[in-house]
DRENSENU-978146 format. One record per atom (N, C-alpha, C): residue number from 0; residue in one letter; atom name; x, y, z. Coordinates in steps of 0.1 Angstrom, whole numbers. Layout:
BEGIN
[pt NUM; A; CA; [X; Y; Z]]
...
This chain:
BEGIN
[pt 0; M; N; [-753; 357; -790]]
[pt 0; M; CA; [-743; 363; -799]]
[pt 0; M; C; [-729; 355; -797]]
[pt 1; V; N; [-723; 352; -808]]
[pt 1; V; CA; [-711; 344; -808]]
[pt 1; V; C; [-699; 354; -805]]
[pt 2; E; N; [-691; 350; -795]]
[pt 2; E; CA; [-679; 359; -792]]
[pt 2; E; C; [-669; 358; -804]]
[pt 3; K; N; [-665; 369; -809]]
[pt 3; K; CA; [-656; 370; -820]]
[pt 3; K; C; [-642; 366; -816]]
[pt 4; T; N; [-635; 358; -824]]
[pt 4; T; CA; [-621; 355; -821]]
[pt 4; T; C; [-612; 364; -830]]
[pt 5; Y; N; [-601; 368; -825]]
[pt 5; Y; CA; [-592; 377; -832]]
[pt 5; Y; C; [-579; 369; -833]]
[pt 6; D; N; [-580; 357; -840]]
[pt 6; D; CA; [-569; 348; -841]]
[pt 6; D; C; [-556; 354; -846]]
[pt 7; S; N; [-557; 362; -856]]
[pt 7; S; CA; [-544; 368; -862]]
[pt 7; S; C; [-540; 381; -855]]
[pt 8; L; N; [-547; 386; -845]]
[pt 8; L; CA; [-543; 398; -839]]
[pt 8; L; C; [-531; 396; -830]]
[pt 9; K; N; [-521; 404; -833]]
[pt 9; K; CA; [-508; 402; -826]]
[pt 9; K; C; [-503; 416; -821]]
[pt 10; I; N; [-499; 417; -809]]
[pt 10; I; CA; [-493; 429; -804]]
[pt 10; I; C; [-478; 429; -809]]
[pt 11; E; N; [-475; 440; -816]]
[pt 11; E; CA; [-462; 442; -821]]
[pt 11; E; C; [-453; 451; -812]]
[pt 12; N; N; [-460; 461; -805]]
[pt 12; N; CA; [-452; 470; -797]]
[pt 12; N; C; [-462; 477; -787]]
[pt 13; I; N; [-457; 478; -775]]
[pt 13; I; CA; [-465; 486; -765]]
[pt 13; I; C; [-456; 497; -761]]
[pt 14; V; N; [-461; 509; -760]]
[pt 14; V; CA; [-453; 521; -756]]
[pt 14; V; C; [-460; 526; -743]]
[pt 15; A; N; [-452; 528; -733]]
[pt 15; A; CA; [-457; 533; -720]]
[pt 15; A; C; [-448; 545; -716]]
[pt 16; S; N; [-454; 554; -708]]
[pt 16; S; CA; [-446; 566; -704]]
[pt 16; S; C; [-452; 571; -691]]
[pt 17; G; N; [-444; 579; -684]]
[pt 17; G; CA; [-448; 585; -671]]
[pt 17; G; C; [-436; 589; -663]]
[pt 18; A; N; [-438; 591; -650]]
[pt 18; A; CA; [-428; 596; -641]]
[pt 18; A; C; [-424; 585; -632]]
[pt 19; I; N; [-410; 584; -629]]
[pt 19; I; CA; [-405; 574; -620]]
[pt 19; I; C; [-397; 580; -609]]
[pt 20; A; N; [-393; 593; -610]]
[pt 20; A; CA; [-385; 600; -600]]
[pt 20; A; C; [-388; 615; -601]]
[pt 21; E; N; [-383; 622; -591]]
[pt 21; E; CA; [-384; 637; -591]]
[pt 21; E; C; [-374; 642; -601]]
[pt 22; S; N; [-362; 636; -601]]
[pt 22; S; CA; [-351; 640; -610]]
[pt 22; S; C; [-341; 629; -611]]
[pt 23; I; N; [-333; 628; -622]]
[pt 23; I; CA; [-324; 618; -623]]
[pt 23; I; C; [-311; 624; -629]]
[pt 24; D; N; [-299; 620; -623]]
[pt 24; D; CA; [-286; 624; -628]]
[pt 24; D; C; [-282; 615; -639]]
[pt 25; L; N; [-284; 619; -651]]
[pt 25; L; CA; [-282; 610; -663]]
[pt 25; L; C; [-267; 607; -665]]
[pt 26; D; N; [-258; 616; -662]]
[pt 26; D; CA; [-244; 613; -663]]
[pt 26; D; C; [-240; 602; -654]]
[pt 27; M; N; [-244; 603; -641]]
[pt 27; M; CA; [-241; 592; -632]]
[pt 27; M; C; [-247; 579; -635]]
[pt 28; V; N; [-260; 579; -639]]
[pt 28; V; CA; [-267; 567; -643]]
[pt 28; V; C; [-261; 560; -655]]
[pt 29; S; N; [-257; 568; -665]]
[pt 29; S; CA; [-251; 562; -677]]
[pt 29; S; C; [-237; 556; -675]]
[pt 30; E; N; [-230; 562; -665]]
[pt 30; E; CA; [-217; 557; -661]]
[pt 30; E; C; [-218; 544; -653]]
[pt 31; K; N; [-228; 543; -645]]
[pt 31; K; CA; [-229; 532; -635]]
[pt 31; K; C; [-237; 520; -640]]
[pt 32; I; N; [-247; 522; -649]]
[pt 32; I; CA; [-256; 511; -653]]
[pt 32; I; C; [-251; 506; -667]]
[pt 33; K; N; [-249; 493; -667]]
[pt 33; K; CA; [-245; 486; -680]]
[pt 33; K; C; [-257; 488; -690]]
[pt 34; N; N; [-254; 489; -702]]
[pt 34; N; CA; [-264; 490; -713]]
[pt 34; N; C; [-272; 503; -712]]
[pt 35; C; N; [-267; 513; -705]]
[pt 35; C; CA; [-274; 526; -704]]
[pt 35; C; C; [-264; 536; -711]]
[pt 36; E; N; [-269; 542; -721]]
[pt 36; E; CA; [-261; 552; -729]]
[pt 36; E; C; [-266; 566; -729]]
[pt 37; L; N; [-257; 575; -728]]
[pt 37; L; CA; [-261; 590; -728]]
[pt 37; L; C; [-252; 597; -739]]
[pt 38; N; N; [-259; 603; -748]]
[pt 38; N; CA; [-252; 611; -758]]
[pt 38; N; C; [-261; 623; -760]]
[pt 39; T; N; [-258; 634; -752]]
[pt 39; T; CA; [-267; 645; -752]]
[pt 39; T; C; [-266; 654; -765]]
[pt 40; K; N; [-256; 651; -773]]
[pt 40; K; CA; [-255; 658; -786]]
[pt 40; K; C; [-266; 652; -796]]
[pt 41; R; N; [-269; 640; -794]]
[pt 41; R; CA; [-279; 633; -803]]
[pt 41; R; C; [-293; 633; -797]]
[pt 42; F; N; [-294; 632; -783]]
[pt 42; F; CA; [-307; 630; -777]]
[pt 42; F; C; [-306; 634; -762]]
[pt 43; P; N; [-316; 641; -757]]
[pt 43; P; CA; [-316; 647; -744]]
[pt 43; P; C; [-317; 637; -732]]
[pt 44; G; N; [-320; 624; -735]]
[pt 44; G; CA; [-322; 614; -725]]
[pt 44; G; C; [-312; 603; -726]]
[pt 45; A; N; [-312; 595; -716]]
[pt 45; A; CA; [-304; 583; -716]]
[pt 45; A; C; [-312; 571; -722]]
[pt 46; V; N; [-306; 563; -729]]
[pt 46; V; CA; [-312; 551; -735]]
[pt 46; V; C; [-307; 539; -727]]
[pt 47; Y; N; [-317; 532; -721]]
[pt 47; Y; CA; [-313; 520; -713]]
[pt 47; Y; C; [-321; 508; -718]]
[pt 48; R; N; [-313; 498; -723]]
[pt 48; R; CA; [-319; 486; -729]]
[pt 48; R; C; [-317; 475; -719]]
[pt 49; I; N; [-328; 468; -716]]
[pt 49; I; CA; [-328; 456; -708]]
[pt 49; I; C; [-331; 444; -717]]
[pt 50; E; N; [-326; 432; -713]]
[pt 50; E; CA; [-328; 420; -721]]
[pt 50; E; C; [-340; 412; -717]]
[pt 51; D; N; [-343; 411; -704]]
[pt 51; D; CA; [-354; 402; -700]]
[pt 51; D; C; [-364; 410; -691]]
[pt 52; P; N; [-375; 414; -695]]
[pt 52; P; CA; [-380; 413; -709]]
[pt 52; P; C; [-373; 424; -718]]
[pt 53; K; N; [-372; 421; -731]]
[pt 53; K; CA; [-365; 430; -740]]
[pt 53; K; C; [-373; 443; -742]]
[pt 54; I; N; [-367; 454; -736]]
[pt 54; I; CA; [-374; 467; -736]]
[pt 54; I; C; [-363; 478; -737]]
[pt 55; A; N; [-366; 488; -745]]
[pt 55; A; CA; [-357; 500; -746]]
[pt 55; A; C; [-365; 511; -738]]
[pt 56; S; N; [-357; 517; -729]]
[pt 56; S; CA; [-363; 528; -722]]
[pt 56; S; C; [-355; 541; -724]]
[pt 57; L; N; [-363; 552; -725]]
[pt 57; L; CA; [-357; 565; -726]]
[pt 57; L; C; [-359; 572; -712]]
[pt 58; I; N; [-348; 575; -706]]
[pt 58; I; CA; [-349; 581; -692]]
[pt 58; I; C; [-344; 596; -693]]
[pt 59; F; N; [-352; 604; -687]]
[pt 59; F; CA; [-349; 619; -688]]
[pt 59; F; C; [-345; 624; -674]]
[pt 60; S; N; [-338; 635; -674]]
[pt 60; S; CA; [-333; 641; -661]]
[pt 60; S; C; [-345; 646; -653]]
[pt 61; S; N; [-357; 648; -659]]
[pt 61; S; CA; [-369; 653; -652]]
[pt 61; S; C; [-375; 642; -644]]
[pt 62; G; N; [-370; 629; -645]]
[pt 62; G; CA; [-376; 618; -639]]
[pt 62; G; C; [-386; 611; -647]]
[pt 63; K; N; [-389; 616; -659]]
[pt 63; K; CA; [-398; 609; -668]]
[pt 63; K; C; [-392; 598; -676]]
[pt 64; I; N; [-400; 588; -680]]
[pt 64; I; CA; [-395; 577; -687]]
[pt 64; I; C; [-405; 573; -698]]
[pt 65; V; N; [-399; 568; -709]]
[pt 65; V; CA; [-407; 562; -720]]
[pt 65; V; C; [-402; 548; -722]]
[pt 66; L; N; [-410; 538; -722]]
[pt 66; L; CA; [-407; 524; -725]]
[pt 66; L; C; [-412; 520; -738]]
[pt 67; T; N; [-404; 512; -746]]
[pt 67; T; CA; [-409; 508; -759]]
[pt 67; T; C; [-403; 494; -762]]
[pt 68; G; N; [-410; 487; -772]]
[pt 68; G; CA; [-405; 474; -775]]
[pt 68; G; C; [-412; 463; -767]]
[pt 69; I; N; [-421; 467; -759]]
[pt 69; I; CA; [-428; 457; -751]]
[pt 69; I; C; [-438; 449; -760]]
[pt 70; R; N; [-437; 435; -758]]
[pt 70; R; CA; [-446; 427; -766]]
[pt 70; R; C; [-458; 421; -759]]
[pt 71; R; N; [-457; 421; -746]]
[pt 71; R; CA; [-468; 415; -738]]
[pt 71; R; C; [-471; 424; -726]]
[pt 72; K; N; [-483; 426; -723]]
[pt 72; K; CA; [-487; 435; -712]]
[pt 72; K; C; [-480; 432; -698]]
[pt 73; P; N; [-479; 419; -694]]
[pt 73; P; CA; [-472; 417; -682]]
[pt 73; P; C; [-457; 421; -681]]
[pt 74; D; N; [-451; 422; -693]]
[pt 74; D; CA; [-437; 425; -694]]
[pt 74; D; C; [-435; 440; -690]]
[pt 75; L; N; [-446; 448; -691]]
[pt 75; L; CA; [-444; 462; -688]]
[pt 75; L; C; [-440; 464; -673]]
[pt 76; K; N; [-448; 457; -664]]
[pt 76; K; CA; [-445; 458; -650]]
[pt 76; K; C; [-431; 451; -647]]
[pt 77; K; N; [-429; 440; -653]]
[pt 77; K; CA; [-417; 433; -650]]
[pt 77; K; C; [-405; 441; -655]]
[pt 78; G; N; [-405; 447; -666]]
[pt 78; G; CA; [-395; 456; -671]]
[pt 78; G; C; [-393; 468; -663]]
[pt 79; L; N; [-404; 474; -659]]
[pt 79; L; CA; [-403; 486; -651]]
[pt 79; L; C; [-396; 483; -638]]
[pt 80; D; N; [-400; 472; -632]]
[pt 80; D; CA; [-394; 467; -619]]
[pt 80; D; C; [-378; 466; -621]]
[pt 81; V; N; [-374; 460; -632]]
[pt 81; V; CA; [-360; 458; -635]]
[pt 81; V; C; [-353; 472; -636]]
[pt 82; I; N; [-359; 481; -643]]
[pt 82; I; CA; [-353; 495; -645]]
[pt 82; I; C; [-352; 502; -632]]
[pt 83; I; N; [-363; 502; -624]]
[pt 83; I; CA; [-363; 509; -611]]
[pt 83; I; C; [-353; 503; -601]]
[pt 84; K; N; [-352; 490; -601]]
[pt 84; K; CA; [-342; 483; -593]]
[pt 84; K; C; [-328; 488; -597]]
[pt 85; S; N; [-325; 488; -610]]
[pt 85; S; CA; [-312; 492; -614]]
[pt 85; S; C; [-309; 507; -610]]
[pt 86; L; N; [-319; 515; -611]]
[pt 86; L; CA; [-317; 529; -608]]
[pt 86; L; C; [-315; 531; -592]]
[pt 87; N; N; [-323; 523; -585]]
[pt 87; N; CA; [-321; 524; -570]]
[pt 87; N; C; [-307; 519; -566]]
[pt 88; E; N; [-302; 508; -573]]
[pt 88; E; CA; [-289; 503; -569]]
[pt 88; E; C; [-278; 513; -571]]
[pt 89; V; N; [-280; 523; -580]]
[pt 89; V; CA; [-269; 533; -582]]
[pt 89; V; C; [-272; 546; -575]]
[pt 90; G; N; [-282; 545; -566]]
[pt 90; G; CA; [-285; 557; -558]]
[pt 90; G; C; [-296; 567; -562]]
[pt 91; V; N; [-303; 563; -572]]
[pt 91; V; CA; [-314; 572; -577]]
[pt 91; V; C; [-326; 569; -568]]
[pt 92; K; N; [-332; 580; -562]]
[pt 92; K; CA; [-344; 579; -554]]
[pt 92; K; C; [-356; 579; -563]]
[pt 93; T; N; [-363; 568; -564]]
[pt 93; T; CA; [-375; 567; -573]]
[pt 93; T; C; [-387; 569; -565]]
[pt 94; L; N; [-398; 572; -572]]
[pt 94; L; CA; [-411; 574; -566]]
[pt 94; L; C; [-416; 561; -560]]
[pt 95; D; N; [-423; 562; -549]]
[pt 95; D; CA; [-428; 550; -543]]
[pt 95; D; C; [-438; 543; -552]]
[pt 96; E; N; [-446; 551; -558]]
[pt 96; E; CA; [-456; 546; -568]]
[pt 96; E; C; [-453; 552; -582]]
[pt 97; P; N; [-445; 546; -590]]
[pt 97; P; CA; [-443; 552; -604]]
[pt 97; P; C; [-456; 553; -611]]
[pt 98; E; N; [-457; 565; -618]]
[pt 98; E; CA; [-469; 568; -626]]
[pt 98; E; C; [-467; 565; -641]]
[pt 99; V; N; [-466; 553; -644]]
[pt 99; V; CA; [-464; 549; -658]]
[pt 99; V; C; [-476; 542; -664]]
[pt 100; A; N; [-480; 546; -676]]
[pt 100; A; CA; [-492; 540; -682]]
[pt 100; A; C; [-490; 538; -697]]
[pt 101; I; N; [-497; 529; -702]]
[pt 101; I; CA; [-496; 526; -717]]
[pt 101; I; C; [-502; 538; -724]]
[pt 102; T; N; [-494; 542; -734]]
[pt 102; T; CA; [-498; 554; -742]]
[pt 102; T; C; [-502; 550; -757]]
[pt 103; N; N; [-497; 538; -761]]
[pt 103; N; CA; [-499; 533; -774]]
[pt 103; N; C; [-497; 518; -776]]
[pt 104; I; N; [-506; 512; -783]]
[pt 104; I; CA; [-504; 497; -786]]
[pt 104; I; C; [-504; 496; -801]]
[pt 105; V; N; [-494; 490; -807]]
[pt 105; V; CA; [-494; 487; -821]]
[pt 105; V; C; [-496; 472; -823]]
[pt 106; C; N; [-507; 469; -832]]
[pt 106; C; CA; [-510; 455; -834]]
[pt 106; C; C; [-510; 453; -849]]
[pt 107; S; N; [-508; 440; -853]]
[pt 107; S; CA; [-510; 436; -867]]
[pt 107; S; C; [-521; 426; -867]]
[pt 108; Y; N; [-528; 426; -878]]
[pt 108; Y; CA; [-540; 417; -880]]
[pt 108; Y; C; [-541; 413; -895]]
[pt 109; D; N; [-545; 401; -897]]
[pt 109; D; CA; [-547; 396; -911]]
[pt 109; D; C; [-562; 394; -913]]
[pt 110; I; N; [-568; 401; -921]]
[pt 110; I; CA; [-583; 400; -923]]
[pt 110; I; C; [-586; 387; -931]]
[pt 111; G; N; [-575; 382; -938]]
[pt 111; G; CA; [-577; 369; -945]]
[pt 111; G; C; [-582; 370; -959]]
[pt 112; K; N; [-583; 382; -964]]
[pt 112; K; CA; [-587; 383; -978]]
[pt 112; K; C; [-582; 396; -984]]
[pt 113; Y; N; [-581; 396; -997]]
[pt 113; Y; CA; [-576; 408; -1005]]
[pt 113; Y; C; [-585; 420; -1002]]
[pt 114; I; N; [-579; 432; -1001]]
[pt 114; I; CA; [-586; 444; -999]]
[pt 114; I; C; [-583; 453; -1011]]
[pt 115; N; N; [-594; 457; -1018]]
[pt 115; N; CA; [-592; 466; -1030]]
[pt 115; N; C; [-592; 480; -1024]]
[pt 116; L; N; [-580; 485; -1023]]
[pt 116; L; CA; [-578; 498; -1017]]
[pt 116; L; C; [-584; 510; -1025]]
[pt 117; N; N; [-584; 509; -1038]]
[pt 117; N; CA; [-590; 519; -1046]]
[pt 117; N; C; [-605; 520; -1044]]
[pt 118; K; N; [-611; 508; -1042]]
[pt 118; K; CA; [-625; 507; -1039]]
[pt 118; K; C; [-628; 513; -1026]]
[pt 119; V; N; [-620; 511; -1016]]
[pt 119; V; CA; [-621; 516; -1002]]
[pt 119; V; C; [-621; 532; -1003]]
[pt 120; V; N; [-612; 537; -1011]]
[pt 120; V; CA; [-610; 552; -1012]]
[pt 120; V; C; [-623; 558; -1019]]
[pt 121; I; N; [-628; 551; -1029]]
[pt 121; I; CA; [-640; 556; -1036]]
[pt 121; I; C; [-653; 555; -1028]]
[pt 122; T; N; [-654; 545; -1020]]
[pt 122; T; CA; [-666; 542; -1012]]
[pt 122; T; C; [-667; 549; -999]]
[pt 123; L; N; [-656; 549; -991]]
[pt 123; L; CA; [-657; 554; -977]]
[pt 123; L; C; [-654; 569; -976]]
[pt 124; N; N; [-657; 574; -964]]
[pt 124; N; CA; [-655; 588; -961]]
[pt 124; N; C; [-641; 593; -963]]
[pt 125; L; N; [-639; 601; -973]]
[pt 125; L; CA; [-625; 606; -977]]
[pt 125; L; C; [-618; 614; -966]]
[pt 126; E; N; [-625; 621; -958]]
[pt 126; E; CA; [-618; 629; -948]]
[pt 126; E; C; [-610; 620; -938]]
[pt 127; N; N; [-614; 608; -937]]
[pt 127; N; CA; [-607; 599; -927]]
[pt 127; N; C; [-596; 590; -934]]
[pt 128; I; N; [-594; 592; -947]]
[pt 128; I; CA; [-585; 584; -955]]
[pt 128; I; C; [-574; 592; -961]]
[pt 129; E; N; [-562; 585; -961]]
[pt 129; E; CA; [-550; 590; -969]]
[pt 129; E; C; [-545; 579; -977]]
[pt 130; Y; N; [-545; 581; -990]]
[pt 130; Y; CA; [-540; 570; -998]]
[pt 130; Y; C; [-532; 576; -1010]]
[pt 131; E; N; [-519; 574; -1010]]
[pt 131; E; CA; [-511; 578; -1021]]
[pt 131; E; C; [-502; 567; -1025]]
[pt 132; P; N; [-507; 558; -1033]]
[pt 132; P; CA; [-499; 545; -1036]]
[pt 132; P; C; [-485; 548; -1042]]
[pt 133; E; N; [-483; 560; -1048]]
[pt 133; E; CA; [-470; 563; -1054]]
[pt 133; E; C; [-460; 566; -1042]]
[pt 134; Q; N; [-465; 570; -1031]]
[pt 134; Q; CA; [-457; 573; -1019]]
[pt 134; Q; C; [-455; 562; -1009]]
[pt 135; F; N; [-467; 554; -1007]]
[pt 135; F; CA; [-467; 544; -997]]
[pt 135; F; C; [-478; 534; -1001]]
[pt 136; P; N; [-475; 521; -1001]]
[pt 136; P; CA; [-485; 511; -1006]]
[pt 136; P; C; [-497; 509; -997]]
[pt 137; G; N; [-497; 515; -985]]
[pt 137; G; CA; [-509; 512; -976]]
[pt 137; G; C; [-518; 524; -976]]
[pt 138; L; N; [-530; 521; -972]]
[pt 138; L; CA; [-541; 532; -970]]
[pt 138; L; C; [-542; 535; -955]]
[pt 139; V; N; [-541; 547; -952]]
[pt 139; V; CA; [-543; 552; -938]]
[pt 139; V; C; [-557; 555; -936]]
[pt 140; Y; N; [-563; 548; -926]]
[pt 140; Y; CA; [-577; 551; -922]]
[pt 140; Y; C; [-577; 555; -908]]
[pt 141; R; N; [-582; 567; -905]]
[pt 141; R; CA; [-583; 573; -891]]
[pt 141; R; C; [-597; 570; -886]]
[pt 142; I; N; [-598; 562; -876]]
[pt 142; I; CA; [-611; 559; -869]]
[pt 142; I; C; [-612; 569; -858]]
[pt 143; K; N; [-624; 576; -857]]
[pt 143; K; CA; [-626; 586; -847]]
[pt 143; K; C; [-629; 580; -833]]
[pt 144; D; N; [-637; 570; -832]]
[pt 144; D; CA; [-641; 564; -819]]
[pt 144; D; C; [-641; 549; -820]]
[pt 145; P; N; [-632; 542; -814]]
[pt 145; P; CA; [-621; 547; -806]]
[pt 145; P; C; [-610; 553; -815]]
[pt 146; K; N; [-602; 562; -810]]
[pt 146; K; CA; [-592; 569; -818]]
[pt 146; K; C; [-581; 560; -821]]
[pt 147; I; N; [-582; 553; -833]]
[pt 147; I; CA; [-573; 544; -838]]
[pt 147; I; C; [-569; 547; -852]]
[pt 148; V; N; [-556; 545; -856]]
[pt 148; V; CA; [-552; 547; -870]]
[pt 148; V; C; [-549; 533; -875]]
[pt 149; A; N; [-555; 530; -887]]
[pt 149; A; CA; [-553; 517; -893]]
[pt 149; A; C; [-546; 519; -906]]
[pt 150; L; N; [-536; 511; -908]]
[pt 150; L; CA; [-529; 510; -921]]
[pt 150; L; C; [-534; 497; -928]]
[pt 151; L; N; [-541; 499; -939]]
[pt 151; L; CA; [-546; 487; -947]]
[pt 151; L; C; [-537; 485; -959]]
[pt 152; F; N; [-534; 472; -961]]
[pt 152; F; CA; [-527; 468; -973]]
[pt 152; F; C; [-535; 459; -981]]
[pt 153; S; N; [-533; 459; -994]]
[pt 153; S; CA; [-542; 451; -1003]]
[pt 153; S; C; [-541; 436; -1000]]
[pt 154; S; N; [-530; 432; -994]]
[pt 154; S; CA; [-528; 417; -990]]
[pt 154; S; C; [-538; 413; -980]]
[pt 155; G; N; [-545; 422; -973]]
[pt 155; G; CA; [-554; 419; -962]]
[pt 155; G; C; [-547; 421; -949]]
[pt 156; K; N; [-535; 425; -949]]
[pt 156; K; CA; [-528; 428; -936]]
[pt 156; K; C; [-532; 442; -931]]
[pt 157; I; N; [-533; 444; -918]]
[pt 157; I; CA; [-537; 456; -912]]
[pt 157; I; C; [-528; 459; -900]]
[pt 158; I; N; [-523; 471; -899]]
[pt 158; I; CA; [-516; 476; -887]]
[pt 158; I; C; [-525; 486; -880]]
[pt 159; L; N; [-527; 484; -867]]
[pt 159; L; CA; [-536; 493; -859]]
[pt 159; L; C; [-527; 499; -849]]
[pt 160; T; N; [-528; 512; -847]]
[pt 160; T; CA; [-520; 519; -837]]
[pt 160; T; C; [-529; 530; -831]]
[pt 161; G; N; [-524; 535; -819]]
[pt 161; G; CA; [-531; 545; -812]]
[pt 161; G; C; [-540; 541; -801]]
[pt 162; G; N; [-542; 528; -800]]
[pt 162; G; CA; [-550; 523; -789]]
[pt 162; G; C; [-542; 523; -776]]
[pt 163; K; N; [-550; 525; -765]]
[pt 163; K; CA; [-543; 524; -751]]
[pt 163; K; C; [-546; 511; -745]]
[pt 164; N; N; [-555; 503; -751]]
[pt 164; N; CA; [-558; 489; -745]]
[pt 164; N; C; [-563; 481; -757]]
[pt 165; L; N; [-563; 467; -755]]
[pt 165; L; CA; [-567; 458; -765]]
[pt 165; L; C; [-582; 459; -768]]
[pt 166; K; N; [-590; 463; -758]]
[pt 166; K; CA; [-604; 465; -760]]
[pt 166; K; C; [-607; 476; -771]]
[pt 167; D; N; [-600; 487; -770]]
[pt 167; D; CA; [-601; 498; -781]]
[pt 167; D; C; [-596; 493; -794]]
[pt 168; I; N; [-585; 485; -794]]
[pt 168; I; CA; [-580; 480; -807]]
[pt 168; I; C; [-590; 471; -813]]
[pt 169; K; N; [-596; 462; -806]]
[pt 169; K; CA; [-607; 453; -811]]
[pt 169; K; C; [-619; 461; -816]]
[pt 170; R; N; [-623; 471; -808]]
[pt 170; R; CA; [-634; 479; -812]]
[pt 170; R; C; [-631; 486; -826]]
[pt 171; G; N; [-619; 491; -827]]
[pt 171; G; CA; [-615; 497; -840]]
[pt 171; G; C; [-615; 487; -851]]
[pt 172; L; N; [-610; 475; -848]]
[pt 172; L; CA; [-610; 465; -858]]
[pt 172; L; C; [-624; 461; -863]]
[pt 173; D; N; [-633; 460; -853]]
[pt 173; D; CA; [-647; 456; -856]]
[pt 173; D; C; [-653; 467; -865]]
[pt 174; F; N; [-651; 480; -862]]
[pt 174; F; CA; [-656; 491; -870]]
[pt 174; F; C; [-651; 490; -884]]
[pt 175; L; N; [-638; 487; -885]]
[pt 175; L; CA; [-631; 487; -898]]
[pt 175; L; C; [-637; 475; -906]]
[pt 176; E; N; [-638; 463; -900]]
[pt 176; E; CA; [-643; 452; -907]]
[pt 176; E; C; [-657; 454; -912]]
[pt 177; Q; N; [-665; 460; -904]]
[pt 177; Q; CA; [-679; 464; -908]]
[pt 177; Q; C; [-679; 473; -920]]
[pt 178; K; N; [-670; 483; -920]]
[pt 178; K; CA; [-669; 492; -932]]
[pt 178; K; C; [-665; 484; -944]]
[pt 179; L; N; [-655; 476; -942]]
[pt 179; L; CA; [-650; 468; -954]]
[pt 179; L; C; [-660; 458; -959]]
[pt 180; E; N; [-667; 451; -950]]
[pt 180; E; CA; [-677; 442; -955]]
[pt 180; E; C; [-688; 448; -964]]
[pt 181; S; N; [-691; 461; -961]]
[pt 181; S; CA; [-701; 468; -969]]
[pt 181; S; C; [-697; 471; -983]]
[pt 182; I; N; [-683; 470; -986]]
[pt 182; I; CA; [-679; 472; -1000]]
[pt 182; I; C; [-672; 460; -1006]]
[pt 183; M; N; [-670; 450; -999]]
[pt 183; M; CA; [-663; 438; -1005]]
[pt 183; M; C; [-672; 428; -1011]]
């Protein structure tokens, strides 16, 4: 069996979340850390942006964190290390073993050919599909296993979201391409 290549598969965003401390004084952190903003009227957490790697993090007083904007998996650890070091430098006691895991990977893919979205709607299982071209030009296809949501565009471009790892994204893509091949 020939190993399939996913040449046009590109990670657009990785989201990770978890706990990094028992609690965090957001007022103190936002005053002492550059690029860390707190506006509790608009949002209950602090927004801390780092440049290398480029990541936006949402830090909560509960010690929980959400990281977004990550483009490569190795950048997650690197970025988390930078954030924890910054917090430690201003006196925040962080967990010895932060419990942060990937919760969502968003990828783009180009199937390389036109997709007739109307034909997809007519042919495939309607309970997994949302398509209202007057509202949005893409077709939303919900894959049950792995649990992936795919946005299909007639240009052949596909956005895949909901995967926690690239293996699931690729499995979802294989399932989708198999479904599309049967009607194209």
